[in-house]
C-alpha positions in Angstrom: 21.9 2.7 -9.7 19.6 5.7 -9.8 16.1 6.5 -8.7 13.5 9.3 -9.0 12.6 8.9 -5.4 14.3 11.6 -3.3 17.5 10.7 -1.3 18.2 12.7 1.8 21.6 12.9 3.5 20.9 12.7 7.2 24.5 13.6 8.0 23.6 17.2 7.2 21.3 17.4 10.2 24.1 18.4 12.4 25.2 21.3 10.2 22.1 22.4 8.3 18.9 21.1 9.9 16.8 23.7 8.1 17.9 22.4 4.7 17.2 18.7 5.7 13.8 19.8 7.1 12.8 21.4 3.8 14.1 18.4 1.8 12.0 16.1 4.0 8.9 18.3 3.5 9.3 18.4 -0.3 9.7 14.6 -0.4 6.7 14.0 1.9 4.5 16.4 -0.1 5.5 15.1 -3.6 6.2 11.5 -3.2 5.4 10.4 0.3 8.6 8.3 0.0 12.3 9.1 0.5 15.6 7.3 1.1 17.8 8.4 3.9 21.6 7.8 3.7 24.0 8.2 6.5 21.2 7.4 9.0 22.1 6.8 12.6 21.2 3.1 12.8 24.4 1.0 12.7 24.7 -1.3 9.7 25.8 -4.1 12.0 22.4 -3.8 13.8 20.5 -3.9 10.5 22.5 -7.0 9.4 21.8 -8.6 12.7 18.0 -8.4 12.2 18.3 -9.8 8.7 20.2 -12.8 10.1 17.6 -13.2 12.8 14.6 -13.2 10.4 16.2 -15.6 8.0 16.7 -18.1 10.9 13.1 -17.6 11.9 11.6 -18.1 8.5 13.7 -21.1 7.8 11.8 -23.0 10.5 8.9 -25.4 9.8 5.5 -23.8 9.5 4.2 -25.5 12.7 7.0 -23.9 14.6 6.4 -20.5 13.2 2.7 -20.9 14.1 3.5 -21.2 17.8 2.8 -17.5 18.0 -0.1 -16.9 15.6 -1.3 -13.5 14.5 -3.6 -11.7 17.0 -5.6 -9.0 15.2 -6.4 -7.1 18.5 -2.7 -6.6 19.0 -1.7 -6.5 15.3 1.1 -8.9 16.3 2.2 -12.5 15.6 2.9 -14.8 12.7 1.0 -14.4 9.4 1.5 -17.3 7.0 2.0 -16.8 3.3 -1.2 -16.2 1.2 -2.9 -14.2 3.9 -5.4 -11.7 2.7 -3.9 -8.7 0.8 -5.5 -5.5 -0.5 -9.1 -5.4 -1.7 -9.9 -8.6 0.1 -9.4 -10.5 -3.1 -5.6 -11.1 -3.4 -3.7 -13.7 -1.5 -0.3 -12.2 -1.1 2.4 -14.9 -1.1 4.3 -13.3 1.8 4.8 -14.5 5.3 5.5 -12.1 8.1 5.9 -11.8 11.9 4.7 -8.7 13.5 6.2 -7.6 16.8 4.7 -5.2 19.3 6.6 -2.3 20.7 7.6 -4.3 23.8 8.0 -3.7 26.6 6.9 -0.2 27.7 6.8 1.3 31.2 3.0 0.6 31.3 2.8 -2.7 29.4 5.5 -5.3 29.9 3.7 -8.2 28.2 2.9 -7.5 24.6 2.0 -10.4 22.3 3.9 -13.7 22.5 7.0 -14.3 20.5 8.2 -17.5 18.8 11.1 -19.2 20.7 13.9 -17.9 18.3 12.5 -14.4 18.5 11.9 -14.6 22.2 15.6 -15.5 22.7 16.5 -12.4 20.8 14.4 -9.9 22.8 17.3 -7.8 23.8 18.5 -7.5 20.2 14.9 -6.7 19.0 14.3 -4.1 21.7 17.6 -2.4 21.2 16.8 -2.0 17.5 13.3 -0.7 18.2 14.8 1.9 20.5 17.2 3.1 17.8 14.4 3.4 15.3 12.2 5.3 17.8 15.0 7.8 18.5 15.6 8.3 14.7 11.9 8.7 13.9 11.5 11.2 16.8 14.1 13.5 15.1 12.5 13.0 11.7 9.1 14.1 13.1 10.7 17.2 14.7 12.2 18.2 11.4 9.0 17.7 9.5 7.1 19.8 12.1 9.8 22.5 11.8 9.4 22.6 8.0 5.6 23.0 8.4 6.1 25.9 10.9 4.5 23.8 13.6 5.7 23.4 17.2 8.7 21.1 17.4 6.7 18.6 19.5 3.6 18.7 17.3 4.0 15.1 16.2 6.4 13.7 18.9 3.9 14.6 21.6 1.7 11.9 20.1 4.5 9.3 20.1 5.4 8.7 23.7 8.0 5.9 23.8 6.5 4.7 27.1 2.8 4.8 25.9 0.9 1.9 24.5 0.4 2.0 20.7 0.4 -0.2 17.7 4.0 0.2 16.6 4.7 -2.8 14.5 8.2 -4.2 13.9 7.5 -6.6 11.1 9.9 -9.3 9.7 9.0 -10.3 6.1 9.8 -13.1 3.8 8.7 -13.3 0.2 9.1 -16.8 -1.2 10.0 -17.2 -4.9 7.2 -16.7 -7.4 7.0 -16.8 -11.2 7.4 -13.6 -13.2 4.1 -12.3 -14.7 5.2 -13.0 -18.3 5.7 -16.7 -17.5 2.7 -17.4 -15.2 0.9 -19.7 -17.7 3.9 -22.0 -18.1 4.7 -21.7 -14.5 1.2 -22.6 -13.4 1.3 -25.6 -15.7 4.5 -26.7 -14.1 3.0 -26.4 -10.6 5.1 -23.3 -9.6 4.0 -20.6 -7.2 2.3 -17.9 -9.3 1.3 -14.5 -8.1 0.5 -11.1 -9.7 1.9 -9.3 -6.6 4.3 -10.3 -3.9 2.3 -7.8 -1.8 -0.7 -6.1 -3.4 -1.1 -2.2 -3.6 -1.8 -0.5 -0.3 -1.1 2.5 1.9 0.4 2.2 5.3 -1.7 2.6 8.4 0.4 4.6 10.8 2.7 7.7 10.9 6.0 6.7 9.3 7.3 3.4 7.9 11.0 2.6 7.8 11.8 -0.2 5.4 15.1 -2.1 5.4 16.0 -4.0 2.2 18.8 -6.3 1.2 19.8 -6.8 -2.4 16.5 -8.1 -3.7 14.1 -5.5 -5.2 10.5 -5.4 -6.4 9.0 -2.5 -4.5 7.2 0.0 -6.6 5.7 3.4 -5.7 2.9 5.4 -7.2 4.6 8.5 -8.5 3.4 12.1 -7.8 1.8 12.4 -11.3 -0.8 9.6 -11.5 -1.8 7.8 -14.7 -5.5 8.3 -13.7 -7.4 9.8 -10.8 -8.3 6.3 -9.6 -5.8 3.6 -8.9 -6.0 1.2 -11.9 -4.3 -2.1 -11.1 -3.8 -3.0 -14.8 -2.8 0.4 -16.3 -1.2 2.4 -13.5 2.4 3.5 -14.1 4.6 2.6 -11.1 8.1 3.9 -10.2 10.6 1.2 -9.0 12.2 1.8 -5.6 15.6 0.2 -6.0 17.5 -1.4 -3.2 20.3 0.5 -1.5 21.6 -1.7 1.2 23.1 1.1 3.2 20.0 3.3 3.1 16.6 3.1 4.7 13.5 3.8 2.7 10.9 5.8 4.5 7.3 6.6 3.7 4.4 8.5 5.1 1.4 6.7 6.6 -2.3 7.5 6.8 -2.0 9.3 10.1 0.4 12.0 9.0 -1.7 12.5 5.9 -4.8 12.9 8.1 -3.1 15.3 10.6 -1.8 17.5 7.8 -5.1 17.5 5.8 -3.4 15.8 2.9 -0.4 18.1 2.7 1.8 15.0 3.3 1.0 11.9 1.2 0.3 8.4 2.3 1.3 6.8 -1.1 0.2 3.6 -2.7 2.9 1.1 -3.1 3.3 -2.6 -4.0 5.8 -5.4 -4.4 5.9 -7.4 -7.7 7.9 -10.3 -9.0 10.5 -8.7 -11.3 12.4 -10.5 -14.0 15.6 -10.2 -11.9 14.3 -11.0 -8.5 10.9 -12.6 -8.7 12.3 -16.1 -8.6 14.4 -15.8 -5.5 13.6 -15.3 -1.8 13.2 -11.7 -0.7 13.8 -10.7 2.9 12.9 -7.2 4.3 11.8 -5.8 7.6 10.0 -2.7 8.5 9.2 -0.5 11.5 5.7 0.9 11.3 5.6 3.9 13.7 2.1 4.6 15.2 0.9 7.3 17.6 -0.3 6.7 21.1 -3.5 4.6 20.9 -5.6 7.4 22.4 -4.3 10.1 19.9 -7.2 11.7 18.1 -7.2 11.8 14.3 -8.3 15.4 13.4 -6.4 17.7 11.1 -4.1 20.1 12.9 -5.8 23.5 13.2 -3.0 25.3 11.3 -3.1 22.7 8.5 -6.9 22.7 7.8 -8.0 23.6 4.3 -11.3 23.8 2.5 -12.2 21.0 0.2 -10.0 18.3 1.7 -11.8 15.0 2.1 -10.1 12.4 4.3 -9.2 9.2 2.6 -10.8 7.0 5.3 -14.0 7.3 7.3 -14.0 8.2 10.9 -12.9 11.7 11.5 -12.2 12.3 15.1 -11.7 8.7 16.0 -8.6 7.5 18.0 -5.5 5.9 16.5 -6.6 2.7 18.1 -9.9 2.8 16.4 -8.2 3.6 13.1 -5.8 0.6 13.3 -8.6 -1.8 14.1 -10.7 -0.5 11.3 -7.8 -1.0 8.8 -7.3 -4.5 10.1 -11.0 -5.4 9.8 -11.4 -3.7 6.5 -8.4 -5.5 4.8 -6.4 -2.4 3.9 -9.5 -0.1 4.3 -11.2 -1.3 1.1 -14.5 -2.9 0.3 -16.0 -4.6 -2.6 -18.9 -3.1 -4.6 -20.4 -5.0 -7.5 -17.3 -7.0 -7.8 -15.1 -4.0 -8.3 -12.6 -2.5 -5.8 -13.3 1.1 -5.0 -10.1 3.0 -4.6 -8.7 6.4 -3.7 -10.8 9.2 -5.2 -14.0 7.2 -5.3 -13.3 6.1 -1.7 -13.1 9.7 -0.6 -16.7 10.2 -1.5 -18.2 7.2 0.3 -18.2 5.8 3.8 -15.8 2.9 3.9 -17.2 -0.2 5.4 -15.0 -0.5 8.5 -15.6 -2.3 11.7 -13.8 -1.1 14.9 -12.8 -4.1 17.0 
């Protein structure tokens, strides 16, 4: 299986960190997405989280709803058909979002469902492994940008409160697009997207996949300046069970004045995998809640217009705005304004 999305061998960090740093920078600047092979998170730990989430999602809906989603904490259970991008789609995906819990200053976090609560040690251990891995990645990216080594890690204190989100995800089977008419007539679950196009809100996202694909990424060379849901050309992001797929979030794009790309991506029901259950989980790394979103002085450049309104706001204000704005979009005259149009208007966002 091949892919156009860059693959970076993390094993080379011990012998040639400068080479890995430059490969990371190139991938972040071109694609905003990259795979990492030979990463430091043990496969047995990854498989353990897959087993845990499958047990959780197999429960009755009323059991999963014992810990409902809390927007103020960006945590809890989100049933299938919650709002997706643009505020118009109902993504047929259920998920459970887990806080970074506990920290030295906040030992409570949002409630967990019983099965997840019993697995706190397993969850916390995995979170710590991810945090250690992402810390090194951020150091390498800073190195490649000729910035201080702690330029980004200083904003990601493991003991500080933030909106890190460890999200377990289940995509129930849906009909393939070409068969939606017949499927709808037969009463089957029909959806254009398994999750609609969006960018991620934080600093880095680490996605763990298992066998079942469907993720697509907007490539470096766009079909058109604006995101066209019907005519855009997307690049498949195939599943490599022994690799982690990582992408840049809004905050790294903001700090670097657009030098690093927070890239549009989506999940669709493919012919091969749309009709089967898809399980994934992701760690969404976020900065300290009080981190201020202004471009780094050394990265400032004329003509750059931030993707989202609110220059100078805190990371906490940004995450609440994204939650309230349903992926940061608004409707105007029945049409979703996206990307380049969005850069020239004030996005209707409400900070909780």
